[in-house]
C-alpha positions as CSV (number, residue, x, y, z in Angstrom):
1,M,-67.0,-118.0,70.9
2,D,-65.0,-121.3,70.8
3,N,-62.3,-119.7,68.6
4,F,-62.2,-116.7,70.9
5,H,-61.8,-119.0,73.9
6,R,-59.0,-121.0,72.4
7,L,-56.8,-118.0,71.4
8,T,-53.7,-117.6,73.7
9,L,-51.2,-114.8,74.2
10,Q,-48.6,-116.8,72.3
11,S,-50.8,-116.9,69.2
12,I,-51.3,-113.2,69.1
13,C,-48.3,-111.5,70.6
14,S,-45.5,-109.8,68.7
15,C,-42.1,-111.5,68.9
16,S,-40.2,-108.3,67.9
17,L,-38.9,-107.8,71.4
18,V,-36.0,-105.4,72.0
19,S,-34.2,-105.3,75.3
20,I,-31.9,-102.7,76.9
21,A,-29.8,-102.6,80.0
22,T,-30.6,-100.5,83.1
23,D,-27.7,-98.2,82.3
24,T,-28.8,-97.3,78.7
25,F,-29.0,-93.6,78.2
26,A,-32.4,-92.0,77.5
27,S,-31.1,-90.5,74.3
28,D,-30.2,-94.0,73.1
29,I,-33.6,-95.4,74.1
30,I,-35.4,-92.7,72.1
31,R,-33.2,-93.4,69.1
32,I,-33.8,-97.2,69.3
33,M,-37.6,-96.7,69.6
34,R,-37.6,-94.4,66.6
35,E,-35.4,-96.4,64.3
36,Q,-37.2,-99.7,65.1
37,R,-40.7,-98.1,65.2
38,L,-41.3,-99.5,68.7
39,S,-43.5,-98.1,71.4
40,S,-41.8,-100.0,74.2
41,L,-38.5,-101.6,75.2
42,I,-38.0,-104.1,78.0
43,V,-35.2,-103.6,80.5
44,L,-33.0,-106.5,81.6
45,D,-30.4,-106.6,84.4
46,L,-27.0,-108.2,84.2
47,S,-28.4,-111.6,84.8
48,K,-30.9,-111.1,81.9
49,K,-33.8,-110.9,84.3
50,L,-36.7,-108.7,83.4
51,V,-36.7,-105.7,85.7
52,G,-38.6,-103.0,83.9
53,I,-40.2,-101.6,80.7
54,V,-39.8,-98.2,79.1
55,T,-42.8,-96.9,77.1
56,E,-43.4,-93.8,75.1
57,S,-45.6,-92.6,78.0
58,N,-42.7,-93.0,80.5
59,I,-40.5,-90.8,78.3
60,I,-43.1,-88.1,77.8
61,H,-43.9,-88.0,81.5
62,V,-40.2,-87.5,82.5
63,A,-39.4,-85.2,79.6
64,S,-42.2,-82.9,80.5
65,S,-40.6,-81.8,83.7
66,T,-36.8,-82.4,83.3
67,D,-34.0,-82.8,80.8
68,I,-33.7,-86.5,80.2
69,S,-30.4,-86.4,78.3
70,S,-28.5,-87.6,81.3
71,L,-31.0,-90.1,82.6
72,L,-30.7,-93.8,82.3
73,A,-33.3,-96.6,81.7
74,A,-33.4,-97.3,85.4
75,D,-34.6,-93.7,86.0
76,I,-37.5,-93.7,83.7
77,M,-38.7,-97.4,83.4
78,T,-41.9,-98.8,85.0
79,S,-41.1,-101.5,87.5
80,P,-42.2,-104.1,88.4
81,V,-43.4,-105.2,85.0
82,I,-46.9,-106.6,84.5
83,S,-46.3,-109.9,82.6
84,A,-48.4,-112.9,81.7
85,P,-47.6,-116.5,80.7
86,S,-47.7,-117.3,77.0
87,D,-50.6,-119.8,77.4
88,M,-52.9,-117.3,79.0
89,P,-56.2,-117.2,77.2
90,Y,-56.9,-114.2,74.9
91,H,-59.8,-112.8,76.9
92,E,-57.9,-113.1,80.3
93,A,-54.9,-111.3,78.8
94,Y,-57.1,-108.4,77.7
95,H,-58.7,-108.3,81.1
96,L,-55.2,-108.1,82.7
97,L,-54.4,-105.2,80.3
98,T,-57.6,-103.4,81.3
99,Q,-57.2,-104.1,85.0
100,H,-53.8,-102.4,85.1
101,D,-54.7,-99.8,82.5
102,I,-51.6,-100.6,80.4
103,R,-51.0,-100.9,76.7
104,H,-48.0,-103.3,76.8
105,L,-48.3,-106.7,78.3
106,V,-45.0,-108.6,78.4
107,V,-45.4,-112.3,77.5
108,V,-43.1,-114.8,79.3
109,N,-42.3,-118.5,79.0
110,N,-42.3,-121.2,81.7
111,E,-38.9,-120.0,82.8
112,E,-40.2,-116.4,83.3
113,Q,-38.1,-115.3,80.3
114,P,-39.7,-112.6,78.1
115,I,-40.6,-114.0,74.6
116,G,-42.9,-111.3,73.2
117,I,-45.2,-108.4,73.9
118,A,-48.9,-107.9,73.4
119,T,-50.5,-104.5,72.6
120,P,-54.0,-103.5,71.5
121,T,-52.8,-103.8,67.9
122,D,-52.3,-107.5,68.4
123,F,-55.8,-107.9,69.8
124,I,-57.3,-105.9,67.0
125,H,-55.8,-108.2,64.3
126,H,-57.5,-111.2,66.0
127,L,-60.9,-109.8,66.5
128,G,-63.5,-112.2,65.1
129,I,-66.5,-111.3,63.0
130,E,-68.8,-112.3,65.9
131,Y,-67.2,-109.6,68.1
132,L,-67.5,-106.9,65.4
133,M,-71.2,-107.9,64.9
134,E,-71.8,-107.8,68.6
135,V,-70.3,-104.4,69.3
136,K,-71.5,-103.1,65.8
137,Y,-70.7,-99.4,65.8
138,V,-67.9,-97.0,66.8
139,D,-70.4,-95.2,69.0
140,N,-70.1,-98.1,71.4
141,V,-66.4,-97.7,72.0
142,I,-65.9,-94.0,71.5
143,D,-63.9,-91.9,74.1
144,H,-65.6,-88.5,74.3
145,K,-62.7,-87.0,76.3
146,L,-60.7,-85.0,73.7
147,Q,-57.6,-83.1,74.6
148,F,-56.9,-80.0,72.5
149,V,-53.9,-77.7,72.2
150,P,-53.7,-74.4,70.3
151,A,-51.9,-74.5,67.0
152,N,-49.4,-71.8,68.3
153,A,-48.7,-73.6,71.5
154,S,-45.0,-74.4,72.0
155,L,-43.8,-78.0,72.2
156,K,-42.8,-77.4,75.8
157,E,-46.3,-76.6,76.7
158,T,-47.6,-79.5,74.6
159,F,-45.3,-81.9,76.5
160,R,-46.7,-80.6,79.8
161,L,-50.2,-81.2,78.6
162,F,-49.3,-84.7,77.5
163,S,-48.0,-85.5,81.0
164,K,-50.6,-83.6,83.0
165,N,-53.6,-85.2,81.2
166,K,-52.0,-88.6,80.8
167,A,-52.9,-88.4,77.2
168,N,-51.7,-90.6,74.4
169,C,-52.5,-88.0,71.8
170,L,-53.4,-84.3,71.5
171,L,-55.6,-82.7,68.9
172,I,-54.3,-79.4,67.4
173,G,-57.1,-76.8,67.1
174,S,-60.6,-77.0,68.4
175,R,-63.7,-79.2,68.4
176,T,-65.0,-77.3,65.3
177,N,-61.6,-77.1,63.5
178,V,-59.2,-80.0,64.1
179,Q,-56.1,-79.1,62.2
180,G,-53.8,-82.0,63.1
181,I,-52.7,-84.4,65.8
182,L,-49.7,-85.3,67.9
183,T,-49.2,-88.7,69.3
184,E,-46.7,-90.2,71.8
185,K,-44.7,-91.6,68.9
186,D,-44.4,-88.1,67.5
187,I,-43.1,-86.8,70.8
188,V,-40.4,-89.5,70.9
189,R,-39.4,-88.6,67.3
190,L,-39.2,-84.9,68.2
191,L,-37.1,-85.7,71.3
192,D,-34.7,-87.7,69.1
193,E,-34.4,-84.9,66.6
194,K,-33.6,-82.5,69.5
195,I,-36.0,-79.9,68.3
196,D,-36.1,-76.6,70.3
197,L,-39.2,-77.1,72.6
198,D,-39.5,-73.4,73.4
199,T,-39.6,-72.0,69.9
200,T,-41.2,-74.8,67.9
201,T,-45.0,-74.7,67.8
202,A,-47.4,-77.7,67.7
203,Q,-48.7,-76.6,64.3
204,T,-45.2,-77.0,62.6
205,V,-44.8,-80.6,63.6
206,M,-48.3,-82.0,63.8
207,N,-49.6,-84.8,61.6
208,T,-52.3,-83.9,59.1
209,P,-54.8,-84.8,57.9
210,V,-56.4,-86.5,60.9
211,F,-58.1,-89.7,59.8
212,N,-61.7,-89.8,60.9
213,V,-65.0,-91.7,60.7
214,R,-68.6,-90.5,61.3
215,Y,-70.9,-91.4,64.1
216,G,-72.7,-94.7,63.2
217,T,-69.7,-96.2,61.3
218,P,-69.6,-100.0,61.6
219,L,-66.8,-101.1,63.9
220,S,-65.6,-103.4,61.1
221,E,-65.0,-100.5,58.8
222,A,-63.2,-98.5,61.5
223,R,-61.0,-101.6,62.1
224,E,-60.2,-101.9,58.4
225,Q,-59.4,-98.2,58.1
226,M,-57.0,-98.4,61.1
227,I,-55.2,-101.3,59.6
228,A,-55.1,-99.8,56.1
229,Q,-53.9,-96.4,57.3
230,G,-51.5,-97.9,59.9
231,C,-52.9,-95.5,62.5
232,H,-53.7,-96.2,66.2
233,R,-56.6,-93.8,66.5
234,L,-59.5,-92.4,64.5
235,L,-61.3,-89.1,65.2
236,V,-65.1,-89.5,65.4
237,T,-67.1,-86.6,64.0
238,D,-70.8,-85.7,64.4
239,E,-73.4,-84.8,61.8
240,H,-71.9,-81.3,61.6
241,G,-68.3,-82.6,60.9
242,F,-67.2,-81.5,64.4
243,A,-65.0,-83.6,66.6
244,A,-67.2,-85.7,69.0
245,G,-64.7,-88.2,70.3
246,I,-61.9,-90.6,69.4
247,I,-61.5,-94.3,69.1
248,T,-58.2,-95.9,69.8
249,R,-56.9,-99.4,69.1
250,K,-57.3,-100.1,72.8
251,G,-60.9,-98.7,72.8
252,L,-61.7,-100.7,69.7
253,I,-61.3,-103.9,71.7
254,S,-62.9,-102.6,74.9
255,G,-65.9,-104.7,74.2
256,I,-63.8,-107.8,74.8
257,E,-64.3,-107.0,78.5
258,S,-68.0,-107.9,78.2
259,R,-67.0,-111.1,76.3
260,Y,-64.7,-111.9,79.2
261,I,-67.5,-111.5,81.7
262,A,-69.7,-113.8,79.5
263,L,-66.9,-116.4,79.5
264,L,-66.6,-116.1,83.3
265,Q,-70.4,-116.7,83.6
266,E,-70.0,-119.8,81.5
267,S,-67.3,-121.0,83.8
268,V,-69.4,-120.3,86.9
269,L,-72.4,-122.2,85.4
270,K,-70.2,-125.3,84.7
271,L,-69.2,-125.3,88.4
272,N,-72.8,-125.1,89.7
273,H,-73.2,-128.9,89.8
274,Q,-70.0,-129.3,91.8
275,L,-71.0,-126.5,94.1
276,D,-74.3,-128.3,94.9
277,V,-72.4,-131.3,96.4
278,A,-69.6,-129.4,98.1
279,E,-70.9,-127.8,101.3
280,K,-67.7,-125.7,101.6
281,E,-68.5,-124.0,98.3
282,I,-72.1,-123.1,99.1
283,Q,-71.1,-119.4,99.1
284,E,-69.8,-119.7,95.6
285,S,-73.1,-121.3,94.5
286,H,-75.0,-118.4,95.9
287,F,-72.8,-116.0,94.1
288,A,-73.1,-117.8,90.8
289,Q,-76.9,-117.8,91.2
290,A,-76.8,-114.0,91.9
291,L,-74.8,-113.4,88.8
292,E,-77.1,-115.6,86.8
293,H,-80.1,-113.6,88.0
294,V,-78.4,-110.4,86.9
295,A,-77.4,-111.8,83.6
296,A,-81.0,-113.0,83.0
297,R,-82.3,-109.6,83.9
298,M,-80.0,-107.9,81.6
299,L,-81.1,-110.1,78.7
300,S,-84.8,-109.4,79.3
301,A,-84.6,-106.0,80.9
302,T,-86.8,-103.3,79.4
303,D,-86.4,-101.0,82.4
304,I,-82.8,-100.2,83.4
305,N,-83.9,-98.7,86.7
306,T,-85.7,-101.8,87.8
307,L,-82.7,-103.9,86.7
308,L,-80.3,-101.9,88.8
309,S,-82.6,-101.6,91.8
310,E,-83.2,-105.4,92.0
311,S,-79.5,-106.2,91.3
312,I,-78.4,-103.9,94.2
313,T,-80.8,-105.8,96.4
314,D,-79.3,-109.1,95.2
315,L,-75.8,-108.0,95.9
316,C,-76.7,-106.8,99.4
317,R,-78.3,-110.2,100.1
318,V,-75.6,-112.5,98.7
319,L,-72.7,-110.6,100.4
320,C,-74.7,-110.5,103.6
321,A,-74.0,-106.8,103.7
322,D,-75.9,-104.3,105.7
323,R,-76.0,-101.5,103.1
324,V,-75.2,-101.3,99.4
325,S,-75.4,-98.0,97.5
326,L,-74.8,-97.0,93.9
327,L,-73.6,-93.4,93.7
328,L,-72.9,-91.0,90.9
329,A,-70.6,-88.0,91.7
330,N,-72.2,-84.6,91.0
331,D,-69.0,-83.1,89.7
332,T,-65.4,-84.0,89.0
333,E,-64.3,-82.3,92.2
334,L,-66.2,-84.9,94.2
335,S,-67.9,-82.4,96.4
336,S,-71.1,-84.5,96.6
337,A,-72.8,-87.5,95.0
338,T,-76.4,-88.6,94.1
339,I,-77.5,-91.9,95.6
340,L,-79.1,-93.6,92.6
341,Y,-80.1,-96.9,94.3
342,E,-79.7,-98.3,97.8
343,S,-80.5,-101.5,99.6
344,C,-80.3,-101.8,103.4
345,S,-81.0,-104.3,106.2
346,P,-83.8,-103.2,108.6
347,N,-81.4,-102.4,111.4
348,F,-79.1,-100.1,109.4
349,P,-81.1,-97.6,107.3
350,G,-79.3,-95.7,104.6
351,A,-78.9,-92.1,103.6
352,L,-81.4,-92.3,100.7
353,A,-84.3,-92.4,103.2
354,Q,-83.3,-88.9,104.2
355,S,-82.0,-87.4,101.0
356,S,-80.7,-88.5,97.6
357,Q,-77.8,-86.0,97.9
358,L,-74.8,-87.0,99.9
359,P,-72.2,-84.3,100.6
360,F,-68.6,-85.5,100.9
361,T,-66.1,-84.6,103.6
362,E,-62.4,-84.2,102.6
363,A,-61.8,-87.7,104.0
364,M,-64.7,-89.2,102.0
365,K,-63.5,-87.3,98.9
366,E,-60.0,-88.8,99.3
367,A,-61.3,-92.3,99.7
368,V,-63.5,-92.0,96.6
369,Q,-60.6,-90.4,94.6
370,R,-58.3,-93.3,95.5
371,T,-61.0,-95.7,94.3
372,I,-61.4,-94.0,91.0
373,E,-57.7,-93.4,90.3
374,Q,-56.7,-97.0,91.1
375,Q,-59.7,-98.5,89.4
376,S,-59.7,-101.2,92.0
377,I,-61.8,-102.1,95.1
378,F,-61.0,-99.9,98.0
379,I,-61.3,-101.8,101.4
380,D,-61.2,-100.0,104.7
381,H,-62.1,-100.8,108.3
382,D,-63.1,-98.5,111.1
383,S,-60.5,-97.6,113.8
384,P,-60.0,-94.6,116.0
385,T,-57.1,-93.5,113.8
386,S,-59.0,-93.7,110.5
387,P,-59.7,-90.4,108.7
388,L,-63.2,-91.7,108.1
389,H,-63.8,-92.6,111.8
390,S,-66.5,-90.0,112.4
391,I,-68.3,-91.0,109.3
392,Y,-68.1,-94.7,110.2
393,Q,-69.4,-93.9,113.7
394,Q,-72.3,-91.9,112.2
395,W,-73.4,-94.8,109.9
396,K,-72.2,-97.6,112.2
397,I,-69.8,-98.9,109.5
398,K,-67.3,-101.6,110.5
399,T,-66.0,-102.4,107.1
400,L,-66.3,-100.5,103.8
401,F,-65.9,-101.7,100.2
402,N,-65.8,-99.1,97.4
403,A,-65.8,-100.4,93.8
404,P,-65.5,-98.1,90.8
405,L,-67.7,-98.4,87.7
406,R,-66.6,-97.9,84.1
407,I,-69.1,-95.6,82.5
408,P,-68.9,-93.0,79.6
409,R,-69.7,-90.1,81.9
410,T,-67.4,-87.3,83.0
411,N,-68.5,-87.7,86.7
412,P,-67.4,-91.1,88.2
413,A,-69.8,-93.7,89.7
414,F,-69.1,-96.3,92.3
415,L,-70.6,-99.0,94.5
416,S,-70.3,-98.6,98.2
417,V,-70.8,-101.7,100.4
418,H,-71.1,-101.4,104.2
419,F,-70.8,-104.1,106.9
420,C,-72.1,-102.8,110.2
421,K,-72.2,-105.8,112.5
422,E,-68.5,-106.7,112.5
423,I,-65.1,-106.2,110.8
424,R,-65.2,-108.1,107.5
425,Q,-62.2,-109.5,105.8
426,P,-63.3,-110.1,102.2
427,S,-62.6,-113.5,100.6
428,S,-61.3,-113.7,97.0
429,S,-64.8,-115.0,96.0
430,E,-66.5,-112.0,97.5
431,L,-64.1,-109.6,95.7
432,R,-64.6,-111.5,92.5
433,L,-68.3,-111.3,92.9
434,L,-68.1,-107.5,93.5
435,Q,-66.0,-107.1,90.4
436,E,-68.6,-109.0,88.4
437,F,-71.4,-106.9,89.7
438,T,-69.6,-103.7,89.0
439,A,-69.0,-104.9,85.4
440,Y,-72.8,-105.6,85.1
441,F,-73.7,-102.2,86.6
442,S,-71.2,-100.5,84.3
443,S,-72.8,-102.1,81.3
444,A,-76.3,-101.3,82.5
445,M,-75.5,-97.6,83.3
446,T,-73.6,-97.3,80.0
447,S,-76.7,-98.6,78.2
448,Q,-78.9,-96.2,80.2
449,Y,-76.7,-93.3,79.4
450,L,-76.6,-94.1,75.7
451,Q,-80.3,-94.6,75.6
452,E,-80.8,-91.2,77.2
453,R,-78.4,-89.6,74.8
454,L,-80.1,-91.3,71.9
455,A,-83.6,-90.3,73.1
456,Q,-82.4,-86.7,73.5
457,D,-80.8,-86.6,70.1
458,I,-83.9,-88.0,68.5
459,K,-86.1,-85.5,70.3
460,T,-83.8,-82.6,69.3
461,R,-83.6,-83.8,65.7
462,K,-87.4,-84.2,65.5
463,A,-87.9,-80.7,66.9
464,T,-85.5,-79.3,64.4
465,E,-87.0,-81.1,61.5
466,Q,-90.5,-80.0,62.6
467,H,-89.3,-76.4,62.9
468,L,-87.6,-76.5,59.5
469,Q,-90.6,-78.1,57.9
470,A,-92.9,-75.5,59.4
471,I,-90.7,-72.8,57.9
472,L,-90.7,-74.4,54.5
473,N,-94.4,-74.9,54.6
474,T,-95.1,-71.2,55.4
475,L,-92.6,-69.6,53.0
476,P,-94.2,-67.6,50.2
477,H,-91.4,-68.6,47.9
478,G,-91.0,-72.0,46.3
479,I,-88.1,-74.3,47.5
480,Q,-86.9,-77.1,45.3
481,E,-84.2,-79.7,45.4
482,H,-83.1,-81.9,42.5
483,D,-80.4,-84.4,41.9
484,L,-77.6,-84.6,39.4
485,N,-80.0,-86.1,36.9
486,G,-82.4,-83.2,37.1
487,R,-85.0,-85.1,38.9
488,I,-87.0,-83.2,41.6
489,T,-86.4,-84.7,45.0
490,F,-88.1,-82.1,47.1
491,S,-90.6,-79.3,46.5
492,N,-92.4,-77.3,49.2
493,P,-96.1,-76.4,49.2
494,A,-95.5,-72.9,47.9
495,Y,-93.9,-74.1,44.6
496,H,-96.8,-76.6,44.1
497,K,-99.2,-73.7,44.6
498,I,-97.3,-71.5,42.2
499,L,-97.7,-74.1,39.4
500,G,-101.2,-75.3,40.5
501,Y,-100.2,-78.8,41.5
502,D,-101.3,-80.8,44.5
503,A,-98.8,-81.6,47.2
504,G,-96.2,-84.1,46.1
505,E,-97.1,-84.1,42.4
506,L,-93.9,-82.4,41.4
507,I,-91.6,-85.0,43.1
508,G,-90.0,-87.2,40.5
509,K,-90.5,-84.9,37.6
510,Y,-87.5,-83.5,35.7
511,V,-86.9,-79.8,36.0
512,W,-87.2,-79.3,32.2
513,D,-90.6,-81.2,32.2
514,L,-92.2,-78.0,33.6
515,G,-91.1,-75.7,30.8
516,F,-93.9,-73.7,29.1
517,D,-93.2,-75.0,25.6
518,T,-90.8,-77.2,23.7
519,K,-88.4,-74.3,23.2
520,E,-88.3,-73.5,26.9
521,R,-87.9,-77.2,27.8
522,K,-84.9,-77.6,25.4
523,K,-83.4,-74.4,26.8
524,T,-83.7,-75.5,30.4
525,K,-82.2,-79.0,29.6
526,A,-79.3,-77.4,27.8
527,L,-78.6,-74.9,30.6
528,F,-78.8,-77.7,33.2
529,S,-76.2,-79.8,31.3
530,K,-73.9,-76.7,30.9
531,V,-74.1,-75.9,34.6
532,L,-73.4,-79.5,35.6
533,A,-70.4,-79.7,33.3
534,E,-68.8,-76.3,34.0
535,Q,-70.2,-75.7,37.6
536,P,-70.1,-71.8,37.3
537,F,-70.8,-69.5,40.3
538,P,-74.5,-69.5,40.9
539,F,-76.5,-66.8,39.0
540,P,-80.2,-65.8,38.9
541,I,-82.2,-67.5,36.2
542,E,-85.5,-66.2,34.8
543,T,-87.7,-68.6,32.8
544,T,-91.3,-69.5,32.0
545,K,-92.9,-72.6,33.5
546,A,-96.3,-74.2,32.6
547,H,-99.1,-74.0,35.1
548,K,-101.0,-77.2,35.5
549,N,-103.8,-75.6,33.6
550,G,-101.4,-74.8,30.7
551,S,-101.0,-71.0,31.4
552,P,-97.5,-69.5,31.5
553,V,-95.9,-68.7,34.9
554,D,-92.8,-66.5,34.9
555,I,-90.4,-67.4,37.7
556,R,-86.9,-66.3,39.0
557,L,-84.6,-69.0,40.4
558,N,-81.8,-68.2,42.9
559,W,-79.9,-71.5,43.2
560,S,-76.9,-73.1,44.8
561,Y,-75.0,-76.4,44.8
562,Q,-75.4,-79.1,47.4
563,Y,-72.5,-81.2,48.6
564,D,-71.9,-84.2,50.7
565,Q,-69.6,-84.4,53.7
566,Q,-66.6,-85.3,51.5
567,G,-67.2,-82.3,49.3
568,G,-68.8,-84.2,46.4
569,L,-71.6,-82.5,44.4
570,T,-74.9,-84.2,45.1
571,G,-77.5,-81.9,43.6
572,F,-79.0,-78.4,43.5
573,L,-81.2,-76.2,45.8
574,A,-83.3,-73.4,44.4
575,V,-85.4,-70.6,45.9
576,I,-88.2,-69.8,43.4
577,T,-90.1,-66.5,43.1
578,D,-93.3,-66.0,41.0
579,I,-92.6,-62.9,38.9
580,T,-95.6,-63.2,36.5
581,Q,-97.4,-60.3,38.1
582,Q,-94.3,-58.2,38.3
583,N,-93.6,-58.8,34.6
584,L,-97.1,-57.8,33.7
585,I,-96.8,-54.5,35.6
586,E,-93.4,-53.7,34.1
587,N,-94.8,-54.4,30.6
588,E,-97.8,-52.2,31.3
589,L,-95.5,-49.4,32.6
590,L,-93.3,-49.7,29.5
591,I,-96.3,-49.3,27.2
592,K,-97.5,-46.2,29.0
593,D,-94.0,-44.7,29.0
594,R,-93.8,-45.2,25.2
595,A,-97.2,-43.6,24.7
596,V,-96.3,-40.5,26.8
597,R,-93.0,-40.1,25.0
598,S,-94.5,-40.4,21.5
599,T,-97.4,-37.8,22.0
600,E,-97.2,-34.4,20.4
601,D,-98.7,-32.8,23.5
602,G,-96.2,-31.4,26.0
603,I,-96.3,-33.2,29.3
604,L,-94.5,-31.9,32.4
605,I,-94.6,-33.5,35.8
606,T,-93.5,-31.8,39.0
607,S,-93.0,-33.1,42.5
608,A,-95.3,-32.0,45.3
609,Q,-92.4,-31.6,47.7
610,G,-90.2,-28.6,48.3
611,D,-90.0,-26.0,45.5
612,L,-92.1,-28.2,43.2
613,P,-89.1,-29.3,41.1
614,I,-89.7,-30.8,37.6
615,I,-89.2,-34.6,37.7
616,Y,-90.3,-35.5,34.2
617,A,-90.5,-33.8,30.8
618,N,-91.4,-35.6,27.6
619,P,-89.7,-34.9,24.2
620,A,-92.6,-32.6,23.1
621,I,-91.8,-30.2,26.0
622,E,-88.2,-30.1,24.9
623,E,-89.3,-29.2,21.4
624,M,-91.7,-26.5,22.6
625,T,-89.4,-24.8,25.1
626,G,-86.0,-25.4,23.6
627,Y,-84.7,-26.8,26.9
628,S,-83.2,-30.2,27.2
629,Q,-84.1,-32.8,29.8
630,E,-80.9,-32.0,31.8
631,E,-81.8,-28.3,31.9
632,L,-85.4,-28.9,32.9
633,L,-85.2,-31.7,35.6
634,G,-84.9,-30.4,39.2
635,R,-85.9,-26.8,38.5
636,N,-89.1,-25.0,39.3
637,S,-91.3,-24.4,36.2
638,R,-91.4,-20.7,36.9
639,F,-88.1,-20.1,35.2
640,M,-89.6,-20.7,31.8
């Protein structure tokens, strides 16, 4: 934590800063970005003052709707620029990046001159082992919102999707078949190459293969793979190999936000002694204590619902609010919301007492939408001209704070704080407190969501395993798995019964150990070695095994190979049928057929159907009548 605290922007930022003038043509901007492999350029005016920044996102957004060949830097840049002093601590810099939802933070010196730029890549290179151990797995930083485009989509349509969805990459194909990927850097390259956007398809210019990791991969491994491959994102696949989400360099470091909160807590705790002796800072003391209570609850919480409910009550108390609600939208259109938790003063009851469902009017929808989009606290006061005036009058609201939560759900969640006695102008301390609480609530709801997902996944997996086990246990055929050494790793009850063994006795034996005699065992071992070396197409095998009591058991094996996710051979799977009785019957029939064919008595067999056609005639009949088998079969015996 100490090293994390001491890192500053100057120690992590990239100094490869390239500037352009406001009148630089867009085509030149694209060329410079491509040649120097940059994702952003800063824009300076004639006095060398920083006035803007052009990123790949800016270019894609403009190019999706207009021809940019005649545009200048001033037409497409972002201005004003979010910048930070070079001595800003590492965690505060990341918080600034997150707060403004940007990927390029310009670093300036004491004279406000740009000296470098910090991106998620710079943060990744300085992640400490304690952070990687704390966040642990890619599952904790995955973004489940995947954007797909058909392989035959034109680049023009692809550009529009980039801009419409505000995406930094698009996957080519579908969730079950990801064929490639296009990133912002690819779009800049294609613009520079002046490729025909109407006739060129995404498939012809996509990057492939798409680097990926599986669910449960340690974050440290994902980080190393990103650095080794020089990529900015990794596809995360589920147990079926299907696309489940994506992690980006920015997402990889999203856990720093919680570290930032922890550092702020430490700062607040250090101030507690000073707050006790300074009457003017009593409010800050109350806030710090409230945060401490929430932090303590989070450390010891076993029930997320109790944690959130008690923390909502704390927030309502320390803010001296009349009503605090935690709401989760029921859909992305924001037609209504579910009130998850609510705390109210006695004189101003809330909506939860009547119903957990709260329908949104158009004005309410617009206010919530603004909160979610801006990812900042929405503050509004009642007035006769306010679009929300009728709602404020109904619930006696004088001042409203809405604060968005960051949770891994499709539907947004937010805190709504109501002051009903008087108009309330929030202090910076109150806003900071609300931000801290929303961070805690985001963390708690994320934990709750992940726990629910995990519990459901475990339940589904157990049910599937039980179902499959029940099938295996009731199959009349034997099922066997063995590894590349020939050692049996699984054998179902039916195969144990076929060979007369108790359940589990076959596990660990080699497949050739079960041969009926030495010759059969050598034959089985030789065949196994040949199959392992040549890997032919699977074919049925008939062999004789030894029953536990020593008697022979004839079996037929229909087998196949088993592979891991990377396509490597891991073993074999066989379905085994006991054909001992079948072979006895076939042998008995063969003996009877030989006896009938060798007798000197003529034997003729006719069908009981139709015109009683002859269906069998032994050689003696042929000798007696002079007719051959072909002449006799199918005819009525009357013709003779």
